[in-house]
N, C-alpha and C positions, 0 to 999 in steps of 0.2 A: 130448315135447313139458312145457314150460313151464306151471307152473302160478301161482297168484297167492297172497298169503302169506295163510295160513287156508281154503284151499280143501277141501274133501273128495271124495274121488274113490275109485275102488273098481277093481279089476283083475278079472281070471276068477278068480286064485287068495284074494280075499278083501280085506277090505280094506286099505288102503296106511299108513294111521294104526293108532294104538296106543290103543282107548277108555278106558287108563287115562288114559294124555295128557292124550285129552280133560277128564274129571270131574276131573286135578290142576289142568289151565288154568282150573277153574271153584272150585278152592276156595282161600279166602282169608284170610290169616293176620292180624290187626290188632292192634297195642297199642296201647293207648288211654290220656292223649287223645293222645299222641306215640309215636313210635318212640323219641328222646329225653329226658332227664330228671336228676335230680339222683338221685346215690346212695340217700339217704334218703327217698325216693317213690315211691308204689306207680305199678302200671301193672296197665291191665286186658288181658288174652287173651283175644281172641274169634276162633271161626271159623267162616266160613261157605260155602255152597258143598258139603257132604258130603250125604252118601246120606241118606234116614230112617233115624235109628237105627243109625248107620255107626258103627263102634268102630273110635279112632284112638289116637295114642299120640303125645305130646308129649314135644319133647325140648329138654332146653336145654346149651347146652355152653359153654364161657369158660374160658381161660386164664389165672392171675394172674402176677404178677410177676417169676418165679423159672421162669414155661415150665411149669406143674406144671397140665396139664389135668383140669379138673372136669366133671361132667357127672350128670342128673338125667334122670328121664322119669316118666312119669305113664298110663296107659291112660283114654280117656274114649268115652263113650257120647255121640252126637247127640243132639236133641231130633226133634221131629219136623218143623220145619221144616230139618233138617240140619245146624245149628247148636250149637256150642261155648262156652261163657260160663264162662270158670275163675273168674269170681266166684260164679256160681252153681251149676254144675254140680260134685258129686266125683267124686275120681280113683275110680277102680274097684281099681287095684292101679299098682305103681311104687313109686317112690323114697318116695312118702308115698298114705295115703288118706283120701278124705271131700275136705270143701270147702274148698280154701287158696288161697285168690288168686293169691299169692306162694308160693307151695308151688314151683314148680321152681325160684326161685333160692335158696331158703333151703334145699331141699337138695339143690345141687351137694356132690358128691363125690368125691375124684380115684377114682385106681383104684386106687392102694397105698392102706396104713391111714398112722394119723396125719399127715395132711397138713393145714395149718393154709393158708387162701386167704389168697396175700398180694395186698392192695391199701391199701399204707402211702404210693405218692404221689400227690401231689392234682395233678399236670398231666398227666395220661391216664388217661381214664374206663376204666370197669370193661365191658369189651365181653360183651354175653353174646347168642350164637346160639338162635333158636327154630325148631321146627320141626316140622311137623304130618305123621305117615304111618301110612299104609295098613296095618293089623296081618296084614292077609291077604299082602300083595306086599312088604312093609318098603319101600316107595317114598317119596317124598320129595314129599308133596302140596302144600307151601308152606311158605313159611320169611321169618324175618325176622330183625334184627337191633334189639338194644336196646344203646345208646350211654346210661349210667349216670354223669354227671359228678361229680366233687367238688367243684370249682369251678364256684360260678355266675357268673353273667355279672357284670361289674364288680366282682367280688372280686380280689384282688392278693396276691403270694405274694414275698416278700423273702425270702431266707438270709440267717441271722444269722452272724455271727462275730465274738464279741467276746470276748478275753478268756479265760477259758474256758469258754465259753457256746457251744453247735455247735444250733444250728436255723431254723426255720423261721418264720416271722411272715405272718399274712393278716390281710387289711384287708378291712371289707364295704365294697359301693358307697359312694363319698361323701369317703370316705379317700383321705390319700396314697399311690400306689401302691408309693411306694419310700423310704425314709429311709436319710441314714446316719446309723451306728451310731458314737457316738467319747464316748470316756472324755476332759472337756475339765475345764478350771478356768473361772475369772472370773468376770466381770459375769453374771447373765443376757442373754437376747439372744433375739431373735427371726428368725427364717426363714419364709421365703414361699416356698413351691413351689405353683407352678400355682394351682390354685382352694382349697387349702389351707392352715392356720397351722402353725406348728409353737412352743412356749415352752420354751424352757431354761431350768431351774431350778438350780443346782448344791443338792444334799442332803447328810444331816449324813454321808454316805460321801467327800460331793468327786464322786460323779457326779453325771452332769445325770440332770435330772429334766425328762420335758418332757412338755407337753401336747399334743395333735392335734385338730383341730376342724377343719370342711368350712364352705365359704361355700357351697355347694350346696344349704342348708338342711336337708339330713338329716344325723343323730346330733344330738349325741355318743355313743359306745357305748362300755357296758360292757366290760372288758377283763378276759381270762381265761388265768391260764397252764394251759397243757395238757402234763400232767407224764404220761409213757407211761414204762412200765422199760424199753423200748426204742422208739427212734425209730420216731414213725408221724403222718403227717401226715393222715390221714382225719378222724379225730373234729375237728379244728382247722379245719380249710379247713368242713367242714360247719356248725360252730358259725359261722363267718364269712359263712354264706351266710344265717342268721339274724340277723346283725346284730351280733354279737360282734369286738371283735379279739384276736384269740388268737394267742399263741406258741409254738408245739410244740416241748418239748426231750424229750432222754429221761434217765431218771433214771441209768443204765446205759447204757456208752458200750460196751463191753468185755463178749463173748459169750463168752468163754474161761475164764469165771470163776478168774481173778487177779487178781481188784479187792480189796484188800485192805484199804481203809478207803472211807466215804463222806464229805463233808466240806459240811454243811450250807452251808457260807461259799459253793460253787460255787453254788448254789442262790439263795442270797440275792441274788448277783449279777446271777442271771437277773432277780429282781423287780427288779434295781435296771435294766438297760439296759430289761426291759418297760412300764416307768414311761414310757420317752420316746415311748410310744406313745399314752399315754391320754388321755381328754378334756377340753379345756381350759374352763375357767369362769372366773370373775370375780377367783377369790385360791386360792393355792396353800393345801389343805386338810390333813385329817391321816387320812386316811381310805385304803382300799386297794384291792386284785383280787382275782379271784379264782382259785381253781385246781380242775383236773377231772383225776382220777387215778384209776385200778385198779390192784391187787396190789401189787407190791411197790413201786408210785412212788405207791400211796395212803399207807404207811408214813410216806414223807419229805413229805410234802401236811401229813398231822398235826403233823409234827414241826418243817414253816414256819409255822402255825398256832402252835405251841406256843411257838418260842424268838424266831420273828423276827414284828416289829411289820410290819402293813400289810397282812394276809391278812384282806380279808375275810369270805369263803364258800370252802367245801372241798365238794367234791364228793369223797366216799370210795364206791369200787366195788369191792368183793369185794377189801377188803384187811386187814389185821391192826391189831389193836391197839398192837403191841410193833414193834420194829424186828427187820426178818427175815435174819440171816445175815450181816451184813456190819457191823462198827462204826459207830455216825455219830459222827464231830467235828463240834468246833463252836467257831470262837476258838481252834485248836490243840489243843483237852484231846477228851479223848471223853469225848459228855456220854449214851450210851446204848447196853449190850453189846448183841453178838445173841443172837436168839433163831433156833437150829438147828434142823436137819432131822435125825433120828434115824435113820439111814440102816437100822438093825434093825428099823424096823417098812413100811420100802415092803413094799407087795403087790403081787406080779405079777399078771395078768389074762390070761385066754386070750387075749385080743387082742394080745399083747404089750405094750402100754402098764400102766403102775405106775400104784398106788395109793397115793397118798401124803398122802393128808386126816389121817390119826392120828401121823403121821410128825416132823411140826413141833412142836417141846417146850411145853409149855404156860407160858405168861407168866403165869400167876397162881399156880405152885408155887413153893417154897419153894426160894431164890438166885437166881429168874429175874424177878423184880419189876423189876430193874434192866434190864430189856428195854423197859416199858410206858412209854408214850409221854404222858407228859403236859397231854393236851388239857385238862384242867381249868382249866389256864394259860390257855388261847385266848379272846380274844373273839369269833372269827369264828362264822357261821353254819357247821354242819354238816347237810351231805344226809347218810346213811349208807344206800347202797343194797345189799342183799346177796342172794343165792341159797341157797335153801337145797338145792339138790343142788350146791351148789360143792365139787368132790370134788378140787379142789388143794390148800384146806384148809377150817377152820371157823369160813367169814364169818360165818353167822348166828349165833355164839358169839362172835366179839368185836363184834359189831355190838352185843349184848344184857352185852355188859362193859362198854363206851364208853358208853350210855345211863343203865345200870344207877350211873357213875362222874359220870356227867355229875351224876344227882340227886342222887347223895348229896352234891356240893358246891352245891347250889341253882342250876343250872345248867337251863338254860331254849332256848341256843340251837341245838337240833337239830330234825332229823325224821327218819325212818328207814321204812324202804321193805322188807320180806322178799317176793321174790318164787319160791312154792313151785313145786319142779320144773323151777328155771333151774338154768344150770350157771356156772361162772367165767367162761367167757368173754363177758361182757356188752359188747355192742357198740351202734354207732350199727343202726337195720332194717336189714331187707330183702339182708343179706350171708349169707355159706352157714354154715348149722352146723359146728360142730365138737367132735366129742367127745374128741376126744384128740389131740396132737400133741406134737412135739420141745419139752421144756421150755429154757426159756430161759434160766435159771439152774445147771440140770443138764445131765449127757449122756445123759438117755435120754428117754425119750417116757410121756406122764401121762394119764390119762382126765379129764376136765374136766367132766364132770357134765353132766345136763341130759335134759330130756323136750325135742324139735325144735318140737312145738308149745307147749308153755308156754313154750319158751326165747323163741321169736320173739316171743310177747306181751309178756313181760316186759321186750323190749329195744324194744318199741316203747312201750310205756307207759312206761318209764324216758327215754327220749329228750325225751320232752316234758314231764317232772316234772324235767329236770337245765335245760330252758329256761326253762322260768318259774322253777325255784329262783333262777337266776343271776341273769336280768332283776329279780328281787323284790329281791335283795338286794345288788344290783352298779347299785343305780340310777345314771343320768348323775351327776347332781349330789355323788356320793360316791366318785367313781374319783378317785380323788386315792390321792399314797402320802406319806407318812414314813418311808422307811426308814433 
């Protein structure tokens, strides 16, 4: 006998349906305010339709750009109404304990040790699958997929290939979607593209400086160079969502360890190319752009501020006060010696990763001061952000040394913030915490440091601090250049 869909019937031997299936059909998992959001936005997970005080396991699964699967789980007990709310209820056990609204995301971990979650390409979302499981039967009661986009609506991405520069330009809504990148001479000219105007004017280097302004009434926009140690688009496009024009480039394009020298001229060239995308004003002035950087990229950012005019604001995250690892050249001569790693001071840990915090040479030691970056000569504003539990190197000590040095020179052009119990890899919020991974400049895994909950809180605070700092010191009337 054919049965209507949803009809319940019974045979002489018992029910034809499984009661657990009926229960699971009643359970609902909701992602609020919606199942799609930006990467740096929180979501609220709520489960309804459970039994009174039922114990369930919440699970999350995500695959990174290299095909590595990351997982997390946490056990919750429903309230008297059969509901679980991760904003309210504590995890009883699992990848974390206590009230952690975004804990399932931040505790995602690979099955093998020392894996970093690679999500560096802007055009595809970070996809996370959430599910609710019955503790007794381990069956799936409900599931939902969260798509976490790096690029918001109206943000444009343009690949940049100009001279020695390889990167990606991100523009917020209201700017031109793509620009021709070129090095030209001749008189200043104006090009009109769609609803935006581009003005070009040659600067001291003979490279065209151009300024863009939207006719839509939005903007003009502050401009930031995102200087990553290795190429990543994540932070740049997230800043573009907030109203910044951002050019993302890499400090190092070779992971083989064969780089013998770094030329600051290449990064000055990047700044000149980037000027093409600055805000238009009534006349060309002599102000500059901002730079955001972390780790090795941070010491190059400091060097740009010290040696190249036009840098107005620098965000330094867990970097060094010295030039690390590779000699730095500018205008065909070496300007900074490299601060090197003493491999005899590398300490293996039980996990198989290595502790390298105390292996880097002391830049204040005799014979090493030629590695120190002379930031006291810079006119830029600095935001120094250091994690107290940074195990890559002693970023706290480097920050304190720079603050002391600037004060000694009568400088007040800086802010500093220290994050207790946070580790080296401070990134935009709500990504998986990474305690250890393969070091990009070395051939072995290292521990990065940090306690997960404190590290997540530091990322949340710093992300807002960065935006406030850059907005304050890159007011649109000042975003021009004289490089």
